[in-house]
C-alpha positions as CSV (number, residue, x, y, z in Angstrom):
1,M,-114.2,-71.2,-83.0
2,R,-111.8,-73.8,-84.2
3,K,-109.4,-76.2,-82.5
4,G,-105.8,-75.8,-83.2
5,R,-105.3,-79.5,-83.8
6,E,-107.8,-79.3,-86.7
7,L,-105.2,-77.3,-88.6
8,Q,-102.5,-79.9,-88.3
9,N,-101.9,-81.9,-91.5
10,L,-104.0,-79.5,-93.6
11,P,-102.5,-78.8,-97.0
12,V,-101.1,-75.4,-97.7
13,I,-102.1,-74.2,-101.1
14,E,-100.7,-71.1,-102.9
15,T,-103.7,-69.3,-104.4
16,T,-102.2,-68.0,-107.7
17,R,-101.0,-71.3,-109.1
18,G,-103.0,-73.7,-107.0
19,K,-99.8,-75.4,-106.0
20,V,-99.7,-77.5,-102.8
21,L,-96.7,-76.2,-100.8
22,G,-96.9,-78.7,-97.9
23,T,-98.9,-79.6,-94.8
24,I,-99.3,-77.8,-91.5
25,S,-97.1,-79.2,-88.8
26,A,-97.3,-76.7,-85.9
27,L,-98.6,-73.3,-84.7
28,L,-96.7,-70.3,-83.5
29,V,-98.5,-68.6,-80.7
30,A,-97.3,-65.1,-79.5
31,D,-97.0,-64.0,-75.9
32,E,-100.2,-62.0,-76.4
33,H,-102.0,-65.3,-77.0
34,K,-102.4,-64.5,-80.7
35,L,-101.6,-66.8,-83.6
36,D,-98.5,-65.4,-85.3
37,G,-98.1,-68.0,-87.9
38,L,-98.0,-71.6,-89.0
39,Y,-95.2,-74.1,-89.7
40,F,-95.6,-76.4,-92.6
41,L,-93.6,-79.3,-94.0
42,T,-92.7,-79.4,-97.7
43,E,-92.7,-82.6,-99.7
44,D,-88.9,-82.8,-99.2
45,R,-89.5,-82.5,-95.4
46,K,-88.2,-79.0,-95.1
47,T,-89.9,-76.9,-92.4
48,C,-91.1,-73.5,-93.5
49,F,-92.8,-70.6,-91.6
50,L,-96.0,-69.0,-92.8
51,P,-96.8,-65.7,-91.2
52,M,-100.5,-65.0,-90.7
53,E,-100.4,-61.9,-92.9
54,R,-99.8,-64.3,-95.8
55,V,-102.9,-66.5,-95.0
56,V,-105.8,-65.7,-97.3
57,K,-108.2,-68.2,-95.8
58,I,-108.2,-71.1,-93.4
59,G,-110.7,-73.5,-94.8
60,R,-112.1,-76.7,-93.6
61,D,-109.9,-78.8,-95.8
62,A,-106.9,-76.5,-96.6
63,V,-105.0,-73.3,-95.8
64,F,-104.8,-70.9,-98.7
65,V,-101.8,-68.5,-98.9
66,Q,-100.4,-65.6,-101.0
67,G,-97.0,-66.0,-102.7
68,G,-94.9,-68.8,-104.0
69,D,-93.0,-71.5,-102.1
70,E,-89.7,-69.6,-102.6
71,D,-91.2,-66.8,-100.3
72,F,-91.3,-68.9,-97.2
73,G,-88.4,-69.8,-94.8
74,L,-87.8,-71.1,-91.3
75,A,-88.0,-68.4,-88.6
76,K,-84.9,-69.4,-86.7
77,D,-85.8,-67.4,-83.5
78,S,-89.3,-68.8,-83.2
79,K,-90.3,-72.0,-81.6
80,P,-93.4,-73.9,-82.9
81,Q,-96.1,-74.6,-80.3
82,T,-97.7,-78.0,-80.6
83,T,-101.4,-78.2,-79.7
84,T,-101.0,-81.2,-77.4
85,A,-99.4,-82.0,-74.1
86,A,-98.1,-78.6,-73.2
87,V,-97.3,-78.4,-69.5
88,V,-98.9,-75.5,-67.6
89,M,-96.9,-74.2,-64.5
90,T,-97.3,-71.4,-62.0
91,S,-94.5,-68.8,-61.7
92,S,-93.3,-70.7,-58.7
93,G,-92.8,-73.9,-60.7
94,R,-95.9,-75.8,-59.6
95,S,-97.4,-78.0,-62.3
96,M,-101.1,-77.2,-63.0
97,G,-101.6,-79.8,-65.7
98,T,-101.4,-80.0,-69.4
99,I,-103.1,-78.3,-72.4
100,D,-104.7,-80.8,-74.8
101,D,-105.6,-78.2,-77.4
102,I,-106.1,-74.5,-78.1
103,L,-109.2,-72.7,-79.5
104,L,-108.8,-70.1,-82.2
105,E,-111.1,-67.3,-83.0
106,E,-110.9,-67.3,-86.8
107,K,-111.6,-63.6,-87.4
108,E,-109.2,-62.4,-84.7
109,G,-106.5,-65.1,-84.9
110,N,-106.6,-65.4,-81.1
């Protein structure tokens, strides 16, 4: 298992050319509690979305992806999920506390 915060600020490297595309800034977690993708910031501070299908490997020191930088764009209908200070509430609106981090099963993406 791996903590979500360990992914933040990792470089995103395109495998064909070895080009650094940016650094991980946030995660997108689906309603089914599955990691759908990663957001990364390019050198010019542009936010791009990286779907998990494009991830070749999440290594200790970098995230390796298929495709070039022109293949990634911001998913306008998706909201990135930070891995710190997310408030947990009941359906009636009662605060239960905060989430400090998430755990990822690397093989499943959960």
